[in-house]
C-alpha positions in Angstrom: 34.9 -81.3 -91.2 33.6 -78.0 -92.6 30.1 -78.8 -91.3 31.5 -79.5 -87.8 33.4 -76.1 -87.8 30.2 -74.2 -88.9 28.2 -75.8 -86.1 30.9 -75.0 -83.5 30.9 -71.3 -84.6 27.1 -71.2 -84.5 27.1 -72.6 -81.0 29.8 -70.2 -79.9 27.9 -67.2 -81.4 24.7 -68.4 -79.8 26.4 -68.6 -76.4 27.8 -65.0 -76.9 24.4 -63.7 -77.8 22.9 -65.2 -74.7 25.6 -63.7 -72.5 25.1 -60.3 -74.1 21.4 -60.5 -73.6 21.9 -61.4 -69.9 24.3 -58.4 -69.5 21.8 -56.1 -71.2 19.0 -57.2 -69.0 21.2 -56.9 -65.9 22.2 -53.4 -66.9 18.7 -52.3 -67.6 17.5 -53.7 -64.2 20.3 -51.8 -62.5 19.4 -48.5 -64.2 15.8 -49.0 -63.2 16.8 -49.0 -59.5 17.3 -45.2 -59.4 18.3 -43.3 -56.3 15.3 -41.4 -55.0 15.5 -37.6 -55.5 16.7 -35.5 -52.6 13.6 -33.4 -52.7 10.4 -32.7 -54.5 10.6 -32.7 -58.3 9.2 -29.8 -60.4 5.4 -30.1 -61.0 5.2 -33.2 -58.8 2.0 -32.0 -57.3 0.2 -31.9 -60.6 -2.2 -34.7 -61.5 -1.5 -35.4 -65.1 -4.8 -37.4 -65.4 -6.9 -34.3 -64.5 -5.2 -31.5 -66.4 -8.6 -30.0 -67.4 -9.3 -29.3 -63.7 -6.2 -27.1 -63.4 -6.8 -23.4 -62.8 -6.3 -21.3 -66.0 -4.0 -18.2 -65.9 -6.6 -16.2 -67.9 -4.1 -13.4 -68.4 -0.4 -12.9 -69.2 0.1 -10.8 -66.1 -1.1 -13.6 -63.8 1.1 -16.1 -65.6 4.2 -13.8 -65.4 3.6 -13.2 -61.7 3.4 -16.9 -60.9 6.4 -17.6 -63.1 8.5 -15.0 -61.3 7.5 -16.5 -57.9 8.5 -20.0 -59.1 11.7 -18.6 -60.4 12.7 -17.1 -57.1 11.8 -20.1 -55.0 14.9 -21.9 -53.7 15.6 -25.3 -55.3 17.5 -28.3 -53.9 19.0 -29.2 -57.3 21.9 -27.4 -58.9 21.1 -25.3 -61.9 23.2 -24.2 -64.8 23.2 -20.7 -63.4 24.7 -21.9 -60.1 27.5 -23.7 -62.0 28.3 -20.5 -64.0 28.2 -18.2 -61.0 30.6 -20.5 -59.2 33.0 -20.3 -62.1 32.5 -16.6 -62.7 31.2 -14.7 -59.6 30.4 -11.6 -61.7 28.2 -13.5 -64.2 24.8 -12.0 -64.2 25.7 -9.1 -61.9 23.8 -5.9 -62.4 25.5 -3.5 -64.7 25.4 0.3 -64.2 23.9 2.6 -66.8 26.4 5.5 -67.3 24.7 7.0 -70.3 22.3 9.9 -70.8 18.8 9.5 -69.3 16.4 8.0 -71.8 12.8 9.3 -72.0 10.7 6.7 -73.8 8.0 8.3 -75.9 4.4 7.6 -75.0 2.9 4.7 -76.9 -0.3 6.6 -77.4 1.4 9.4 -79.3 3.3 6.9 -81.5 0.1 5.2 -82.4 -1.6 8.5 -83.2 1.2 9.6 -85.4 1.3 6.3 -87.2 -2.5 6.4 -87.8 -2.2 10.0 -89.1 0.6 9.0 -91.6 -1.5 6.1 -92.8 -4.6 8.4 -93.2 -2.6 10.9 -95.2 -1.0 8.2 -97.4 -4.5 6.8 -98.3 -5.5 10.3 -99.5 -2.3 10.7 -101.6 -3.4 9.9 -105.2 0.2 10.0 -106.6 1.4 7.6 -103.9 -1.4 5.2 -104.8 -0.6 5.4 -108.5 3.1 4.8 -108.0 2.4 1.9 -105.7 0.0 0.3 -108.2 2.5 0.8 -111.1 5.4 -0.5 -109.0 7.3 2.7 -109.5 7.3 3.8 -105.8 10.7 4.3 -104.3 11.2 4.2 -100.5 13.2 7.1 -99.2 16.0 5.4 -97.4 17.2 8.6 -95.7 13.8 8.9 -93.9 14.0 5.2 -93.0 17.4 5.8 -91.5 16.3 8.9 -89.7 13.3 7.1 -88.2 15.4 4.1 -87.1 17.9 6.4 -85.4 15.2 8.1 -83.4 13.3 4.9 -82.4 14.9 1.5 -82.1 18.4 2.3 -83.5 20.1 3.1 -80.1 18.9 -0.2 -78.7 20.1 -2.2 -81.7 23.5 -0.5 -81.4 23.7 -1.3 -77.7 23.0 -5.0 -78.5 25.7 -5.0 -81.2 28.2 -3.4 -78.8 27.4 -6.1 -76.2 27.8 -8.8 -78.9 31.3 -7.4 -79.9 32.3 -7.0 -76.2 32.8 -3.2 -76.5 31.2 -2.4 -73.1 33.0 -5.4 -71.5 36.4 -4.2 -72.5 36.0 -0.4 -72.3 33.5 0.0 -69.5 33.6 -3.2 -67.3 30.3 -3.8 -65.4 28.8 -0.7 -67.2 26.9 0.2 -70.4 25.2 3.1 -72.0 22.5 3.7 -74.6 24.1 5.5 -77.6 21.4 8.1 -78.2 23.5 10.4 -80.4 24.1 9.0 -83.9 27.6 9.2 -85.1 28.1 9.5 -88.9 31.8 8.7 -89.7 33.1 8.4 -93.2 36.6 7.7 -94.5 35.6 8.3 -98.1 33.0 10.1 -100.2 31.0 6.9 -100.9 29.5 4.3 -98.6 32.5 2.0 -98.8 34.4 3.9 -96.2 31.5 4.3 -93.7 31.9 3.3 -90.1 28.9 1.5 -88.7 28.8 -1.0 -85.9 31.3 -3.8 -86.5 31.8 -3.6 -90.2 35.2 -4.3 -91.8 37.6 -1.7 -93.1 41.2 -2.0 -94.2 44.0 0.0 -92.6 44.5 1.6 -96.0 40.9 2.9 -96.1 41.3 4.3 -92.5 44.7 5.9 -93.1 43.5 9.5 -92.9 41.3 11.6 -90.6 37.6 10.8 -91.3 34.7 13.2 -91.8 32.5 13.1 -88.6 29.0 14.4 -88.3 26.5 14.3 -85.4 23.5 16.3 -84.3 24.3 18.7 -81.4 22.6 21.5 -79.6 24.0 25.0 -80.1 26.5 25.8 -77.3 27.0 22.2 -76.3 30.5 20.7 -75.8 31.7 17.2 -76.7 34.7 14.9 -76.5 35.5 12.4 -79.2 37.7 9.3 -78.6 39.1 6.6 -80.9 40.7 3.7 -79.2 41.5 0.0 -79.8 41.1 -2.6 -77.0 42.8 -5.3 -79.0 46.0 -3.7 -80.4 48.3 -3.3 -77.4 51.6 -5.2 -78.0 52.5 -5.8 -74.3 49.5 -5.5 -72.0 46.2 -7.3 -72.8 44.3 -5.0 -70.4 45.5 -1.8 -72.0 44.6 0.1 -75.2 46.2 2.3 -77.7 44.6 5.7 -78.2 44.3 6.7 -81.9 42.6 10.0 -81.6 41.3 12.4 -78.9 39.6 15.7 -79.5 38.0 17.6 -76.5 35.8 20.6 -76.0 34.2 20.3 -79.4 31.7 23.1 -79.9 28.4 21.8 -81.3 29.2 19.3 -84.0 32.3 21.0 -85.3 35.0 18.4 -84.6 37.7 20.4 -86.5 37.1 23.3 -84.0 37.8 21.2 -80.9 41.1 20.8 -79.0 43.1 18.0 -80.6 44.8 16.4 -77.6 46.2 13.4 -79.5 46.6 13.5 -83.2 45.1 10.8 -85.5 47.1 7.6 -85.9 46.0 5.0 -88.5 45.1 1.5 -87.4 48.1 -0.9 -87.2 46.9 -4.4 -86.4 49.9 -6.7 -86.2 50.4 -9.4 -88.8 48.7 -12.7 -87.9 46.6 -11.3 -85.1 43.3 -11.3 -86.9 40.7 -8.6 -86.7 41.0 -5.7 -84.2 38.2 -3.5 -83.0 38.5 0.3 -83.3 35.9 2.1 -81.3 34.7 5.7 -81.5 33.1 7.0 -78.3 31.4 10.4 -78.1 31.1 12.0 -74.7 28.8 14.9 -73.9 30.4 17.5 -71.6 28.6 19.4 -68.9 31.0 22.4 -69.2 34.4 23.3 -70.6 37.1 20.9 -69.3 40.8 21.4 -68.9 42.1 18.2 -70.6 45.8 19.2 -70.9 46.7 16.4 -68.5 45.4 13.9 -71.1 47.2 15.6 -74.0 50.0 13.8 -75.8 53.0 15.4 -77.5 52.3 16.5 -81.1 53.2 14.6 -83.1 52.9 11.5 -80.9 54.8 8.6 -82.4 55.5 6.7 -79.1 53.4 3.7 -78.3 54.3 4.2 -74.6 52.7 7.7 -74.7 49.7 6.3 -76.5 49.0 3.6 -74.0 45.5 4.3 -72.7 42.5 3.0 -70.7 39.1 4.3 -71.5 37.8 3.4 -68.0 40.5 5.4 -66.2 39.8 8.4 -68.5 36.1 8.2 -67.8 36.6 7.8 -64.0 38.8 10.8 -64.0 36.2 13.1 -65.7 32.9 11.3 -64.9 31.5 14.3 -63.2 31.7 16.3 -66.4 31.4 13.8 -69.3 28.7 11.3 -70.2 29.0 8.7 -73.0 26.4 9.5 -75.6 27.5 8.1 -79.0 29.2 5.0 -80.3 30.5 3.5 -83.6 33.1 0.9 -84.3 34.8 -1.0 -87.1 37.2 -3.9 -87.5 40.6 -4.1 -89.2 43.2 -6.7 -90.0 46.7 -6.4 -91.3 47.5 -5.1 -94.8 50.6 -3.7 -96.5 50.0 -0.2 -95.1 50.6 -1.4 -91.5 54.2 -2.1 -92.4 54.6 1.5 -93.5 53.0 2.7 -90.3 55.4 0.8 -88.1 58.5 1.7 -90.1 57.9 5.4 -91.1 55.4 6.6 -88.5 56.2 4.7 -85.3 59.9 4.3 -86.2 60.0 0.7 -85.0 60.4 -2.8 -86.3 57.2 -4.5 -87.3 56.2 -7.3 -84.8 56.3 -10.8 -86.1 58.5 -10.1 -89.1 
């Protein structure tokens, strides 16, 4: 009886396997009958058996030229770009550079200076000795200075793009931050503002020390705003600090149009961005229309849009510097809501 059951199961299993094999074969045959393409496929004209006879590019410029021509040719198939542009019409649109004009140094001069430095270093006996004894110390201040004058602005611009600073403050526009902003909330490096680093609201509770290089007789405007902090309008900002008509680099000598307010990211809303933007002025500007009451403890009065401010004064100001940090809630935010803004803390 047991043997008969085993044979029946084996026969049934064999039948199922045969049916599955037939189904697999039918499916494979169906997939092989592909619908012919609606047009020529890429590289269809190439003879893969005679690749050695193909014309060589011989130079990168020729390759780049042919690649650009192939890229601009219309295609019958839908590309990823076409799907994205259909979903977002502004995707890939050309952005406007609203910053200061950039004069790229000549490559020949850079190479000459570099060769001169290498030549002088080879003649420096003390430098050779310190390097050999592994006692040579790299001057980080000079490294920082060189970075700020060479590739630094481009790195900062990429970081601002990564964090969505241009997208939220200057839609469809950008600028190259050519003026380096040095902002510090403390005497040591722990309170420095860089380009997306994290600080606590407690660390940023008081007015920071700000330093930047400026020509004698120049005028500047400094703005601190948060594009993530508004409690009612996602498209609006809260202005935290505004100083105009700054002579040279003396921020304390400028006109304080809106006094400093510490960050107050609401509890449970994650990290908020706080952006410093430095504008270079063409002349002295009357900014009294943008002034807030002093002291300004009303969030309604502090509602702000950087784009509207720039459009209003775009003939006289140009964005030139940028720095930003991130904050999330800590205990000092409760004190700011209760004792400074005189309001109930959201979410509590």
